[in-house]
TIMI-2910 file (N, C-alpha, C, CB; in pm, 1 decimal, decimal comma, always signed):
<rs>
+----------+----------+----------+----------+----------+----------+----------+----------+----------+----------+----------+----------+------+
!      n_x !      n_y !      n_z !     ca_x !     ca_y !     ca_z !      c_x !      c_y !      c_z !     cb_x !     cb_y !     cb_z ! resn !
+----------+----------+----------+----------+----------+----------+----------+----------+----------+----------+----------+----------+------+
!  +1967,0 !  +1319,1 !  +1314,4 !  +1846,8 !  +1371,8 !  +1377,6 !  +1795,1 !  +1265,7 !  +1481,9 !  +1735,4 !  +1405,1 !  +1266,9 !  Met !
!  +1761,6 !  +1321,7 !  +1599,7 !  +1707,9 !  +1231,2 !  +1700,2 !  +1558,6 !  +1238,6 !  +1697,8 !  +1761,1 !  +1263,9 !  +1839,6 !  Ile !
!  +1495,4 !  +1125,5 !  +1688,0 !  +1351,3 !  +1111,2 !  +1690,5 !  +1300,7 !  +1067,9 !  +1830,7 !  +1307,9 !  +1009,5 !  +1584,1 !  Leu !
!  +1204,2 !  +1130,1 !  +1880,5 !  +1141,4 !  +1089,8 !  +2007,0 !  +1002,0 !  +1034,9 !  +1983,0 !  +1135,0 !  +1208,1 !  +2104,5 !  Thr !
!   +963,0 !   +945,0 !  +2066,9 !   +820,4 !   +888,2 !  +2052,0 !   +728,1 !   +989,8 !  +2116,2 !   +801,7 !   +739,7 !  +2123,7 !  Lys !
!   +616,0 !  +1010,9 !  +2050,4 !   +511,8 !  +1095,6 !  +2103,3 !   +451,0 !  +1031,3 !  +2232,7 !   +401,8 !  +1118,6 !  +1994,4 !  Pro !
!   +410,5 !  +1115,6 !  +2319,9 !   +348,2 !  +1064,1 !  +2448,8 !   +212,3 !   +994,4 !  +2422,1 !   +325,9 !  +1184,3 !  +2551,8 !  Lys !
!   +142,2 !  +1040,5 !  +2327,0 !    +10,8 !   +981,2 !  +2298,3 !     +2,3 !   +901,0 !  +2163,7 !    -92,5 !  +1092,7 !  +2296,4 !  Asn !
!   +100,8 !   +821,8 !  +2144,2 !   +107,1 !   +743,9 !  +2021,1 !    -10,4 !   +655,8 !  +2002,0 !   +228,8 !   +662,4 !  +2018,0 !  Ser !
!    -69,4 !   +660,9 !  +1883,8 !   -183,3 !   +575,7 !  +1853,7 !   -153,8 !   +424,0 !  +1866,9 !   -230,8 !   +605,8 !  +1714,1 !  Leu !
!    -31,2 !   +382,9 !  +1826,2 !     +7,8 !   +247,5 !  +1839,6 !    +25,5 !   +207,6 !  +1984,9 !   +132,0 !   +223,9 !  +1763,8 !  Leu !
!    +80,9 !   +294,4 !  +2062,1 !    +94,5 !   +269,3 !  +2202,3 !    -42,6 !   +254,6 !  +2276,7 !   +175,2 !   +380,8 !  +2262,9 !  Glu !
!   -138,2 !   +334,4 !  +2228,5 !   -277,6 !   +314,4 !  +2283,3 !   -337,2 !   +182,8 !  +2252,5 !   -370,0 !   +418,2 !  +2231,1 !  Gln !
!   -316,9 !   +132,7 !  +2136,0 !   -361,1 !     +2,1 !  +2097,9 !   -291,2 !   -107,3 !  +2171,5 !   -343,8 !    -16,4 !  +1955,1 !  Tyr !
!   -160,0 !    -90,7 !  +2196,3 !    -87,5 !   -191,2 !  +2278,4 !   -141,5 !   -193,3 !  +2424,7 !    +67,6 !   -159,5 !  +2278,4 !  Lys !
!   -169,6 !    -77,4 !  +2475,0 !   -226,4 !    -72,3 !  +2612,2 !   -365,3 !   -133,3 !  +2615,0 !   -232,4 !    +73,9 !  +2664,4 !  Ala !
!   -441,7 !   -103,5 !  +2510,8 !   -582,0 !   -157,2 !  +2506,5 !   -579,1 !   -309,7 !  +2506,1 !   -659,5 !   -104,8 !  +2378,6 !  Leu !
!   -496,2 !   -372,4 !  +2415,1 !   -490,4 !   -510,0 !  +2407,3 !   -421,0 !   -576,9 !  +2530,3 !   -423,0 !   -544,8 !  +2282,9 !  Leu !
!   -337,5 !   -498,6 !  +2599,2 !   -273,8 !   -560,1 !  +2719,2 !   -376,1 !   -586,3 !  +2823,5 !   -163,1 !   -470,7 !  +2777,4 !  Ser !
!   -493,5 !   -517,9 !  +2819,2 !   -595,6 !   -547,5 !  +2916,0 !   -661,8 !   -683,5 !  +2898,1 !   -697,5 !   -442,8 !  +2911,2 !  Thr !
!   -640,4 !   -738,1 !  +2775,2 !   -685,0 !   -873,2 !  +2742,2 !   -565,5 !   -973,4 !  +2748,9 !   -750,6 !   -874,6 !  +2599,7 !  Glu !
!   -455,1 !   -930,5 !  +2808,5 !   -330,3 !  -1012,7 !  +2827,4 !   -275,5 !  -1048,2 !  +2693,7 !   -357,1 !  -1143,4 !  +2910,0 !  Ala !
!   -284,3 !   -958,4 !  +2591,4 !   -220,9 !   -975,4 !  +2460,1 !   -116,8 !   -873,6 !  +2448,7 !   -320,2 !   -964,7 !  +2343,6 !  Val !
!     +8,0 !   -916,9 !  +2406,9 !   +115,5 !   -821,3 !  +2383,2 !   +114,9 !   -796,3 !  +2230,2 !   +258,6 !   -876,3 !  +2436,5 !  Thr !
!   +107,8 !   -673,6 !  +2192,4 !   +110,0 !   -632,0 !  +2056,7 !   +233,2 !   -560,7 !  +2019,4 !     -2,7 !   -550,1 !  +2028,6 !  Leu !
!   +298,6 !   -604,7 !  +1905,0 !   +418,4 !   -541,0 !  +1858,5 !   +395,7 !   -508,8 !  +1709,9 !   +545,2 !   -632,2 !  +1881,5 !  Glu !
!   +475,2 !   -406,6 !  +1668,3 !   +470,4 !   -358,4 !  +1531,2 !   +612,4 !   -362,0 !  +1474,9 !   +409,5 !   -214,1 !  +1523,6 !  Phe !
!   +637,5 !   -429,6 !  +1362,2 !   +762,6 !   -417,1 !  +1290,5 !   +767,4 !   -273,2 !  +1235,8 !   +774,8 !   -525,7 !  +1174,7 !  Glu !
!   +890,7 !   -222,4 !  +1222,7 !   +907,8 !    -88,2 !  +1163,7 !   +847,7 !    -80,5 !  +1024,8 !  +1056,0 !    -50,7 !  +1157,6 !  Asp !
!   +868,6 !   -186,3 !   +943,7 !   +812,9 !   -185,2 !   +807,5 !   +661,8 !   -188,4 !   +813,1 !   +865,5 !   -304,6 !   +725,1 !  Ser !
!   +600,4 !   -246,3 !   +911,5 !   +454,7 !   -242,1 !   +920,6 !   +400,5 !    -94,9 !   +947,2 !   +408,3 !   -339,2 !  +1035,0 !  Ala !
!   +479,8 !    -28,9 !  +1036,1 !   +440,0 !   +109,4 !  +1067,3 !   +449,7 !   +196,1 !   +942,9 !   +528,0 !   +168,1 !  +1180,3 !  Ile !
!   +553,4 !   +179,4 !   +866,0 !   +567,0 !   +251,9 !   +738,6 !   +461,4 !   +212,9 !   +643,4 !   +701,0 !   +228,3 !   +676,2 !  His !
!   +418,6 !    +91,9 !   +632,6 !   +308,4 !    +52,5 !   +544,6 !   +182,7 !   +108,7 !   +584,0 !   +294,0 !    -90,1 !   +538,2 !  Ala !
!   +149,7 !   +114,8 !   +714,1 !    +27,6 !   +179,3 !   +766,4 !    +26,4 !   +316,6 !   +720,3 !    +18,1 !   +174,9 !   +918,3 !  Ile !
!   +131,7 !   +392,4 !   +743,1 !   +138,7 !   +537,3 !   +703,0 !   +118,1 !   +551,4 !   +560,9 !   +270,6 !   +601,4 !   +738,9 !  Ala !
!   +180,7 !   +467,4 !   +480,8 !   +170,5 !   +476,3 !   +333,2 !    +27,2 !   +451,4 !   +294,3 !   +265,6 !   +373,8 !   +261,4 !  His !
!    -45,1 !   +351,4 !   +344,2 !   -192,6 !   +326,1 !   +308,6 !   -276,8 !   +443,5 !   +348,3 !   -249,4 !   +196,6 !   +380,3 !  Tyr !
!   -253,3 !   +502,7 !   +465,2 !   -327,4 !   +618,3 !   +513,9 !   -314,1 !   +735,9 !   +408,6 !   -272,4 !   +662,1 !   +658,2 !  Ala !
!   -187,5 !   +755,4 !   +373,1 !   -160,8 !   +858,7 !   +271,6 !   -229,5 !   +832,5 !   +137,0 !    -12,0 !   +870,1 !   +249,5 !  Gln !
!   -223,0 !   +710,5 !    +96,5 !   -288,8 !   +668,1 !    -33,5 !   -431,4 !   +692,9 !    -29,4 !   -266,9 !   +521,1 !    -64,8 !  Met !
!   -494,9 !   +655,8 !    +80,1 !   -638,0 !   +669,7 !   +101,8 !   -674,1 !   +812,3 !   +103,8 !   -682,0 !   +603,3 !   +229,3 !  Ala !
!   -594,7 !   +895,5 !   +165,2 !   -628,4 !  +1045,9 !   +166,2 !   -615,0 !  +1105,2 !    +28,9 !   -534,1 !  +1126,2 !   +264,4 !  Asn !
!   -513,8 !  +1048,5 !    -54,8 !   -508,1 !  +1099,9 !   -186,5 !   -618,1 !  +1057,9 !   -277,5 !   -386,0 !  +1064,3 !   -243,6 !  Glu !
!   -673,9 !   +939,8 !   -257,1 !   -780,0 !   +885,5 !   -347,5 !   -919,1 !   +938,8 !   -303,9 !   -779,3 !   +725,6 !   -345,4 !  Lys !
!   -937,8 !   +967,9 !   -185,2 !  -1064,4 !  +1014,2 !   -131,3 !  -1044,2 !  +1147,0 !    -56,4 !  -1125,8 !   +907,2 !    -37,7 !  Thr !
!  -1147,9 !  +1191,8 !    +12,4 !  -1131,0 !  +1313,6 !    +83,9 !  -1010,1 !  +1307,9 !   +177,6 !  -1255,6 !  +1344,7 !   +160,3 !  Glu !
!   -930,7 !  +1411,7 !   +176,6 !   -812,5 !  +1418,3 !   +263,6 !   -852,9 !  +1468,6 !   +403,1 !   -703,3 !  +1511,5 !   +201,4 !  Asp !
!   -858,8 !  +1368,0 !   +495,5 !   -894,5 !  +1405,3 !   +633,2 !   -773,1 !  +1394,0 !   +728,7 !  -1010,2 !  +1315,3 !   +683,8 !  Ile !
!   -656,6 !  +1395,0 !   +666,4 !   -533,9 !  +1402,1 !   +741,6 !   -508,5 !  +1284,8 !   +839,9 !   -533,3 !  +1528,7 !   +816,0 !  Gly !
!   -466,1 !  +1321,6 !   +959,2 !   -429,5 !  +1217,4 !  +1052,8 !   -540,7 !  +1131,0 !  +1106,2 !   -363,2 !  +1276,8 !  +1162,9 !  Ala !
!   -667,9 !  +1185,4 !  +1088,5 !   -785,6 !  +1106,5 !  +1133,1 !   -790,9 !   +977,5 !  +1049,0 !   -921,7 !  +1190,6 !  +1117,8 !  Arg !
!   -741,6 !   +979,0 !   +924,8 !   -738,0 !   +865,0 !   +844,7 !   -647,7 !   +757,0 !   +903,5 !   -695,3 !   +902,1 !   +709,7 !  Arg !
!   -539,4 !   +802,2 !   +961,0 !   -443,1 !   +705,2 !  +1022,6 !   -513,0 !   +624,6 !  +1130,0 !   -318,9 !   +779,0 !  +1084,2 !  Leu !
!   -594,9 !   +688,0 !  +1210,1 !   -667,5 !   +617,9 !  +1315,4 !   -754,0 !   +505,4 !  +1256,1 !   -755,3 !   +717,0 !  +1395,0 !  His !
!   -828,3 !   +535,7 !  +1144,9 !   -921,2 !   +436,1 !  +1084,7 !   -835,8 !   +322,0 !  +1018,8 !  -1018,5 !   +506,9 !   +974,7 !  Thr !
!   -723,1 !   +356,3 !   +961,5 !   -637,2 !   +256,6 !   +896,3 !   -585,7 !   +160,2 !  +1004,9 !   -516,5 !   +326,0 !   +819,0 !  Val !
!   -536,7 !   +215,9 !  +1116,3 !   -484,9 !   +130,3 !  +1219,7 !   -591,2 !    +40,6 !  +1279,3 !   -422,4 !   +212,2 !  +1326,3 !  Val !
!   -713,9 !    +99,6 !  +1294,3 !   -823,6 !    +27,9 !  +1344,5 !   -859,0 !    -90,6 !  +1252,9 !   -939,8 !   +120,1 !  +1361,5 !  Glu !
!   -853,0 !    -66,5 !  +1116,2 !   -880,6 !   -171,7 !  +1025,5 !   -780,5 !   -282,8 !  +1032,5 !   -887,3 !   -119,6 !   +890,9 !  Lys !
!   -653,4 !   -248,9 !  +1045,0 !   -541,0 !   -344,1 !  +1056,6 !   -556,0 !   -432,5 !  +1179,5 !   -406,7 !   -268,8 !  +1062,9 !  Val !
!   -606,0 !   -376,4 !  +1293,2 !   -618,1 !   -439,3 !  +1419,2 !   -755,3 !   -497,5 !  +1446,5 !   -583,4 !   -344,7 !  +1522,2 !  Leu !
!   -848,0 !   -477,9 !  +1352,6 !   -988,5 !   -517,7 !  +1372,7 !  -1000,4 !   -666,4 !  +1420,4 !  -1068,2 !   -497,6 !  +1239,2 !  Glu !
!   -947,0 !   -756,6 !  +1346,0 !   -963,3 !   -896,8 !  +1374,3 !   -886,9 !   -930,2 !  +1510,8 !   -907,9 !   -983,8 !  +1251,0 !  Glu !
!   -769,8 !   -875,1 !  +1528,0 !   -695,6 !   -899,8 !  +1647,5 !   -775,4 !   -851,2 !  +1771,4 !   -558,5 !   -830,9 !  +1638,9 !  Ile !
!   -830,2 !   -727,6 !  +1757,0 !   -905,9 !   -675,3 !  +1870,8 !  -1031,4 !   -756,5 !  +1896,6 !   -942,8 !   -529,7 !  +1847,3 !  Ser !
!  -1098,7 !   -796,8 !  +1790,4 !  -1228,2 !   -881,6 !  +1806,1 !  -1197,5 !  -1013,1 !  +1869,2 !  -1299,1 !   -909,1 !  +1666,4 !  Phe !
!  -1084,6 !  -1071,7 !  +1836,6 !  -1052,0 !  -1205,9 !  +1881,0 !   -946,3 !  -1203,6 !  +1995,6 !  -1000,4 !  -1289,0 !  +1761,2 !  Asn !
!   -924,7 !  -1092,6 !  +2058,9 !   -820,7 !  -1082,6 !  +2163,1 !   -840,0 !  -1200,0 !  +2266,3 !   -828,6 !   -939,1 !  +2236,5 !  Ala !
!   -962,2 !  -1235,0 !  +2302,2 !   -982,0 !  -1332,0 !  +2405,2 !   -919,8 !  -1471,5 !  +2362,3 !  -1135,0 !  -1344,0 !  +2435,7 !  His !
!   -900,3 !  -1491,7 !  +2232,2 !   -840,0 !  -1606,9 !  +2185,2 !   -689,6 !  -1605,4 !  +2189,9 !   -884,3 !  -1630,3 !  +2054,5 !  Leu !
!   -630,9 !  -1497,3 !  +2216,9 !   -485,8 !  -1477,9 !  +2212,1 !   -421,0 !  -1436,4 !  +2353,8 !   -455,6 !  -1367,5 !  +2104,9 !  His !
!   -496,0 !  -1472,9 !  +2456,6 !   -442,1 !  -1436,3 !  +2590,8 !   -308,2 !  -1494,8 !  +2608,3 !   -533,4 !  -1483,1 !  +2704,6 !  Lys !
!   -217,3 !  -1413,1 !  +2668,7 !    -82,1 !  -1445,7 !  +2700,6 !     +0,9 !  -1477,8 !  +2570,5 !    -80,9 !  -1565,0 !  +2798,6 !  Asn !
!    -35,6 !  -1421,2 !  +2461,6 !    +38,1 !  -1433,5 !  +2337,4 !    +94,2 !  -1298,7 !  +2296,6 !    -51,0 !  -1490,2 !  +2227,0 !  Glu !
!   +198,9 !  -1302,6 !  +2214,0 !   +250,6 !  -1183,2 !  +2153,0 !   +211,2 !  -1192,7 !  +2005,0 !   +407,7 !  -1168,8 !  +2174,0 !  Thr !
!   +152,9 !  -1081,5 !  +1954,4 !   +112,7 !  -1076,6 !  +1817,1 !   +197,2 !   -962,8 !  +1756,4 !    -45,0 !  -1053,6 !  +1801,1 !  Ile !
!   +267,1 !   -990,2 !  +1648,3 !   +346,1 !   -899,1 !  +1582,3 !   +279,2 !   -860,4 !  +1447,5 !   +483,9 !   -956,0 !  +1564,4 !  Thr !
!   +254,0 !   -731,0 !  +1432,4 !   +195,1 !   -686,0 !  +1308,4 !   +314,3 !   -663,2 !  +1211,2 !   +106,1 !   -553,2 !  +1329,7 !  Val !
!   +305,8 !   -729,1 !  +1094,5 !   +414,3 !   -720,1 !   +991,6 !   +360,7 !   -639,5 !   +874,4 !   +462,8 !   -864,9 !   +942,8 !  Thr !
!   +458,9 !   -602,2 !   +794,3 !   +433,2 !   -536,5 !   +664,6 !   +340,3 !   -626,4 !   +579,8 !   +569,1 !   -508,2 !   +587,8 !  Lys !
!   +364,6 !   -759,1 !   +577,0 !   +291,7 !   -843,6 !   +499,4 !   +147,3 !   -858,6 !   +544,1 !   +357,3 !   -967,7 !   +496,0 !  Glu !
!   +130,8 !   -852,6 !   +673,8 !    -14,9 !   -856,6 !   +727,9 !    -87,8 !   -726,3 !   +694,2 !    -18,0 !   -877,6 !   +889,2 !  Ser !
!    -16,2 !   -610,9 !   +705,5 !    -81,3 !   -489,8 !   +673,6 !   -121,4 !   -486,7 !   +517,1 !    +13,2 !   -370,9 !   +712,9 !  Val !
!    -32,8 !   -535,2 !   +433,3 !    -55,7 !   -536,0 !   +287,0 !   -178,6 !   -628,4 !   +259,8 !    +76,4 !   -587,7 !   +206,9 !  Asn !
!   -181,9 !   -739,6 !   +323,2 !   -288,0 !   -835,8 !   +308,2 !   -430,4 !   -771,8 !   +338,4 !   -259,9 !   -956,2 !   +402,7 !  Thr !
!   -430,7 !   -701,8 !   +445,6 !   -549,7 !   -647,3 !   +494,7 !   -588,4 !   -517,3 !   +413,4 !   -533,3 !   -619,2 !   +644,3 !  Ile !
!   -496,7 !   -434,1 !   +384,7 !   -532,2 !   -302,2 !   +327,2 !   -523,9 !   -290,9 !   +173,1 !   -442,1 !   -198,7 !   +386,6 !  Leu !
!   -438,0 !   -368,3 !   +107,8 !   -421,8 !   -349,9 !    -35,2 !   -547,5 !   -364,5 !   -115,9 !   -323,7 !   -444,0 !    -85,0 !  Ser !
!   -635,0 !   -461,5 !    -76,1 !   -759,2 !   -478,4 !   -155,8 !   -851,9 !   -354,2 !   -132,2 !   -835,0 !   -615,3 !   -114,7 !  Pro !
!   -842,7 !   -293,8 !    -14,2 !   -931,0 !   -176,9 !    +12,6 !   -881,3 !    -48,0 !    -50,8 !   -944,7 !   -155,5 !   +162,4 !  Leu !
!   -748,0 !    -16,4 !    -38,9 !   -704,1 !   +111,3 !    -95,0 !   -682,9 !    +98,0 !   -242,7 !   -576,3 !   +160,1 !    -27,7 !  Val !
!   -655,2 !    -20,7 !   -296,7 !   -634,9 !    -43,2 !   -441,7 !   -762,3 !    -17,1 !   -526,0 !   -587,7 !   -187,7 !   -464,9 !  Gly !
!   -878,1 !    -29,6 !   -461,3 !  -1003,5 !    -11,6 !   -531,5 !  -1066,9 !   +119,5 !   -484,1 !  -1099,1 !   -132,8 !   -507,9 !  Asp !
!  -1080,9 !   +217,6 !   -564,5 !  -1131,1 !   +348,1 !   -517,7 !  -1266,2 !   +340,7 !   -449,5 !  -1140,5 !   +443,1 !   -632,8 !  Glu !
!  -1355,9 !   +248,1 !   -496,7 !  -1487,5 !   +234,2 !   -438,0 !  -1469,0 !   +179,6 !   -293,1 !  -1579,2 !   +138,3 !   -526,5 !  Asp !
!  -1387,3 !    +83,1 !   -275,3 !  -1358,0 !    +28,2 !   -145,9 !  -1282,3 !   +120,2 !    -54,9 !  -1283,9 !    -94,2 !   -161,5 !  Leu !
!  -1191,1 !   +206,2 !   -114,0 !  -1116,6 !   +298,0 !    -31,3 !  -1203,1 !   +395,1 !    +38,5 !  -1017,9 !   +369,8 !   -110,5 !  Ala !
!  -1324,1 !   +413,0 !     -9,2 !  -1420,0 !   +501,0 !    +64,7 !  -1462,4 !   +440,8 !   +193,6 !  -1543,4 !   +529,8 !    -18,2 !  Arg !
!  -1443,6 !   +314,9 !   +212,1 !  -1478,0 !   +241,0 !   +338,7 !  -1363,6 !   +257,3 !   +436,4 !  -1505,2 !    +86,3 !   +311,8 !  Tyr !
!  -1260,7 !   +329,9 !   +409,0 !  -1162,8 !   +363,8 !   +509,4 !  -1180,2 !   +512,6 !   +534,7 !  -1015,7 !   +327,3 !   +464,4 !  Ile !
!  -1295,5 !   +546,6 !   +598,9 !  -1334,9 !   +679,4 !   +614,0 !  -1232,8 !   +774,0 !   +678,7 !  -1454,2 !   +679,8 !   +688,4 !  Pro !
+----------+----------+----------+----------+----------+----------+----------+----------+----------+----------+----------+----------+------+
</rs>
């Protein structure tokens, strides 16, 4: 099966956004799978809002990078599965906190 990238990929949008700050953003394939997994878990534990949850999960993963982009000019930041797990596992693992991934 041949997979094609969507034209309006959420990850590509964040890459473009951070490129305006001279930051190159990359995602390991395992990180992308982890992000999707956490979005699915959050949808299962709280109200299922579908793909909108994915946007919030990606935003949470990139929150610190986005906020501190000015400190990373001319750098490449790679989002890894480990970084995704570090950021999201405390939130999704706790049902009360999972509600904060709206």
